[in-house]
N, C-alpha and C positions, 0 to 999 in steps of 0.2 A: 427507530425500528430495531427489533432484536435481530441477531444474525440469522441468515437463511437456514432453515432446518436441514437442508441437504448438505450445506457446507459444515454445519455443526456435526452431522453424522460422519462425514468424510474426515474431518479434522480429528474427531474423537478416536478414529482408528489409528491415528498417529500420536495419540495421547496429548493432543492439543484440545483444550476445552474452552470454547468461546462463550463469553459472557458480555453483558453490557448492552448498550444501545448505540445505534448510529445517530449522528446529527449533522446538520450542515455546518460547514466551516463559516465562521463569522470574521469580519474584518479585524476584530479585537484579538483573534487568535494569532495574528502575525506578530503582535507585541508579546503575547504570552508564551509562545513556543519557539524553539530554536530551529526546528526542522518540521516541515510539513511534506508528506509523501503523497505523490499522485500516482495512481495506478496506470493511467494512460495519458496520451497527449491531450485529449479533450478535457480531462480533469485538470491537467496542468494549465491549459489555457484558461479554464474557468477560474482556477485559483489565482492565476496571475491577474485577472481582471479585478479581483478583490483587493489587491495590494495598493498601498498609497505611495510607495517609493521603491527605489532599487534595492535597499537593504531588506525590505520585506520580500521582494521577488527572489532574492538570493536564498531565502529559506526554503523555497520550493524545489524539490528534486523528484525525479521519476524513480519509482521503486526499483525498476530493472537496472538503473544505473549502478546498483550495488550487487548485481549478480556476479558471481565468480566463475561459474561454469556454464550457465545457460546462456543461450544466444538471443532470447526474446528481448525486445525493446519496450514492450508494454505487457501488462498483466491483462489477459483477456477476461471478458465478462462471461462467466459460466452459466448465467441465469437460464438461458433458453436451451441449453444442451443437456446432455446426460451426465452420468457420474464421472466419466473420463475428463470432462471439462473442469470439474471441481478438483480432481486429482492433479491435473496439469497446473492449476492455479496454486495448489499447495506445494507442488514441486518448485515452481518459480519462487514463491514466497519463502520457502525454506532456504533456498540458495541466496536470495536477496537479503534476508534477515541475517544469515551467517556473514555475508559480506559487510553489512552495516555494523554488526557487532565487532567484526575484525577492525573496521575503520576506527571505531571508538576506542578499542584496545590500543591502537597505535597512536592515538591522539594524546 
């Protein structure tokens, strides 16, 4: 599926332009990727169920683990709320992506 139109509008205000399509994570992805990010604990649990071994499980992290200033532990689903929910998600993701980038710079 393409990105949600509301998220596309809100992210464009911050000069983030969303493209592409979503797809389900496949078991083969754990061999293909070094890091797989879950937005919440339910996603984390579902992803863990797809893994074949502890090495694959270690590749799964919560996005909010990378937050530097925000206190959220999960990225909320803004789908059923108003615009403020999409703005909150973008605030969280900006902070978490900055923290993730900083971690890679330090590696």
